[in-house]
N, C-alpha and C positions, 0 to 999 in steps of 0.2 A: 504493499500499499504506499503510494508517493506521497511525501509531505507537502502540504500547502502552507506558504508563509502569507498570513493575512496582515497587511498594513494598515493601521488606523492613525491618522495624523489627528491631533486633538489641539484644539485652541477654542477657549470659552465654551465648552459643551458640557458643563457639569449638570445640566438638567436632563441631558440624554445619553450620556457615554456609559452608564452602569447596564442599560437595556441593550445597548448597541453591542457590547462585550458579552452580555448574556446571550444574544442572538446568535453569537458565533459559538460559543460553549456549548450551546444545545443542538449543535449540527448533527445529524446522523452520521457523517463523514468526519471521524474523530482525530486523524493523524494531521495535525496542524500546530502552528506556532503563531501567536497574536504578538505582533510588535506594534505596540502603542508608542507613537512618536510624539511628546509634548512639545509643541511648536511655541515655547514661551508662553504658554497660557497663564494668566494672571487669577483665574478663579481656582475652584476646589477640583478640577478635571483630574489632575495627576493623583491628588489624594484619593479619590474615589477609585481610580484604577489600581491603586496600590492595596486596596482592600481585598482584590480578589487572591486568593490563596492558590490558584491553580498554576502549576510551574509553567506551563505553556504561555502565560501572560507577561511579556517582558516590556520593560518600559525605557525608552529611550528619550534623552532630553536634549534640547537644542534651543540655543536663542531664537527669537522669533525671526523666521525668514520666508513664511509664506507656504502654503500647502505642497507646492511642487518641491520645494527644498526638503521638508518633511517626508514626503514620499520617497525622494532619492537616497534619504538617510535610512528608511526602512529597508529599501532594496540592497543597499551595501551590507547591511546585517542579516539578511533573510538567508535561510538555509533550505529553503523548499525547492522542489523540482517545478512547482507552479507558484504563482504569485497572485494574491487578490488584493484589491483596494477597497477599504470600506470607510465612509466619511463618518465622523463621530457622533452625527446624529440620525444616520440611517439605521435600517434593520433588514436582516436576512430572514427568510423563512427556513425551517429546519433541514429541508432537503436540498438547499441549494448547492452546497459544495459537492454533495454526493452526485448531482445531476451534471453538474459542469464537468467534474474528473471524468464521469462515464462517457460524455460527449467528447472531450478531448482524448480519452483512450481508445474511443472507436473510429476517430477521424483524424488520423495522424498528420493530414496536411492543415489541420485548423490550429491556429496559433493563439486565437482569442476566441473564447466562449462566453457569450453573454446572455442576460435574460430580459424579458419584459418586468416592468415595474409598477407598483401601484403608488399613487401619491397618498401621503398621510400629512395630517396637520400637527401643530405643535404637540398635541396631547396623544399622538398616536392614533387618532381616529382616520379611517378610510375616508377618502374624499369622494370616491365613486368615480375617478376618473384615473387613465392609465397611460403609460408610455409604451407604444407598439410600434417600435422600430422595424424596419425591413430586417429578416432574419437570414436570408441566403443570397448567394450572388450578389454580394455587396462590392460596387464598383468604386473608382476613384471619384465619379460624380457623386454617389451617395455619401461619401466621406466629406466631401466639400459643401453638399447640398442640403444635408440632413443632420440631425443628432444622432450618430450610429449607435452609440450604446445607450442612449437615453439619459444616462447620468454615470458618474465615475464610480459608483458602489455595484454597477450589475455585472461586472466582467471578471472572468479569471484567465490569466495568461500564463503560456508556457514561458519558462525562463528564457529558453532559447530564442524566443520571439523578442523579448527585451533586450538580450544582447546583441542582437542584429541590429539594434537602431541606437546604442548607445554612443555618446560623443564626448568629445572633451572640449573645455571652454578655452577658446583661441584667445580671448581677451586677457585672462588671467595667467596664461601659460601654466596651468596645472595640470598634473598628470591624473587627476581625480576623474572618474566616469560619471557622466549624468545620462538620465534617462528621461525625465521630464525637464522641460524647460523652466527654470527657476525664475524668469522673468515672467512667466504666465501665472497669474493668481486667481485666474476664474475659468478658463477653458482647457485646462491642462489634459483631461481625458480626451477631449477632441483632438488636441494636438498630437498627442502621441499615437493615436488611432491613425490619424493621417499620416504621420512618419511612416508607420508599419506599412500602410498601403502604398505609399510612394517608393519605400527602399527595399521592401521585402516581398517574397512571394508567398507568405503566409496567409492562409484564409481567416477571414473574420465572419464568425457565424454566431447566430443566436439560438436559443431553445425556446419552444412555443409555450412557456409558461411564466407567471408571474412569480418571481422568486425573491425580489427585492423590494423593499418599502422605502420611497423616497421622501424624506420629510420637506415640507413647504414650509417655511416660516418668514413673517415680514422682517425685512433688514438683512437677509442672507444674501450671499453674493448673487443669487439667481435673481434677486429682485433689484438690483443695481444695473438697469435695463440698457442705459446708453454705455456704461463702461463695458459689459458684455460684448457690445458691437465694437467697440473700440479695441478690445482684447482680439476679436476674430481678425480685424484688419491687420494687427500685429502678427497673428499666426500666418496669415496668408503672405504678408511680407517675408518672415523667414522661410516658409515654404517655397518661396520663389527662387531661393538660393539652390534649393533641392532640385526643384523640376520646373524651371521657368516656363517652358511651353506649355505644360499642363494648366499650371496657374493662370498664365496669360488667357487661355481658353475659357477656363470656367470662372474667373474672378468675379465678375459683374452677377453673374447667375449665383454663386456662391454667396455674396453678399445679400442679395435680395431674398434667399431663402433663410439665411440666418435672421434677417430683419423679421420676416414673418414667424419664424420659431420664437424670437424673443417677443414679438406682439402677443402670441399666444400664452406666453408665460405672464405677460403683464395683464392679460385678461383672467388668468388663473389668480392672479395676486390683486384683482379688482382694482386695477388702474386703467380705467377705460380711455382717458385723454392720452396717455402714454401710448397705449395700444394703438390707437388710431393714428398718432404721428409715427410710429415704427412701420405700421401697414402702408401708409401712404409712401413713406421713403422706400420701402420694398419695391411697390409698383413703379415709382420713378426709376429706380434702379435697373429693373429688369421686368418690364411690363408683361413679357411672355409667360411668367408664372402663372397669370390668370388662364392661359391656353393649356399649360403642361399639367397642372394640377388645379383645374378649376373648382372642384368640390372642397377640398382643403382651403384654398384661398378665399372662396366665398363665404364658407363657413366661418373663418377668422374675421372676415369683414362684418358679418352679421354679429358675432360675438362682440367684436370690439366697438362697433358703433351702438349696438344695443345697450352695451354697459356705458358708454357715455352719455347717450341720449335719454333712455328710458328710466323709469322708476325702477328700483331694486327687484321687487317680486315679479315684475313682468320680464325683466331682464333674466331672473333665474328660470323662468318657464321657458323662454327662448333657449338658454343654454342647455337645458335638459333635452329639448327636442334636438338640438344640434348634435349632441352627444350621440342620441340615437339614430340619427341619419348616418353619422360616421360609422356606426356599428360597433362601438366600444363594447367588449364584454363585461358583464356585470361581475363575474368571478365570485359567485354567491358563497363558495366555500370559504374565501377570505375574511366574510363577514363574522366569523367565529374566531379569528386569530387572537390569541391572548393578549395581544399588546394594544387591542383596541379599548 
């Protein structure tokens, strides 16, 4: 049974971290280590982690350097043949690791296995909406124009896949290996997946089950909508050095799709005016998004404008109808998840 290294960067997550670690300890696949990387947290996060007596829970400490630096620290100490990354406020369902390992063991050309995710709120209640990314035949276009993993807590990586895209910092002349780009503090999971797609032949595939619970909370990185777009522009600029022709071909389309994705996040966070602004910018950047994905684009338009213009009860009714039109599964068995 191969070992999995689970890297959990923590920063100001004292409200959530105990349940996050418990969701790993209760996995049906038990050959793992948990590397908690304290990124200079000023609350009780580290103290709470120290209360776990399980020897598989190891705590690493560093000065605050951001999530990418914390992830790189965890990888450097990891002993596992597989690596998984879990945000300090997200949760896994008990069979997550077992199903990803089975997927990777049976598909030797797959370097990254990810799952679908359900949104939960601050208190762990299911919100009734899901991240349902494309699962197979993922192309460079998909990596540039969608959110391929859904979130950073959804995937399990082969170590060889990460080793294939490691790099060194040419500015500092350091011999240290990097995996996540440490200047990136918001879309680090999207950037590393894009680099895997551009630089390796490993396949990226998902399994058709909701195994990750992704927490949405006000004030989180996902709520910094315009900064999210700025970060993606920075990702494209760095990727241009790796594959200039590919990035030139897809750049405008990629920006437009990321703007629409962020507009949808703004809708979820009940920020109607911001969602409308992002959506309008998306259409100005690449209007063909209306033709290429008319249903998703129009439904996002309806959700954004109704949130901005209509009373809240009527808006919620429209949102519910829109979800039903998209065909989002209700996943009833997760309603009984004990974290609810």
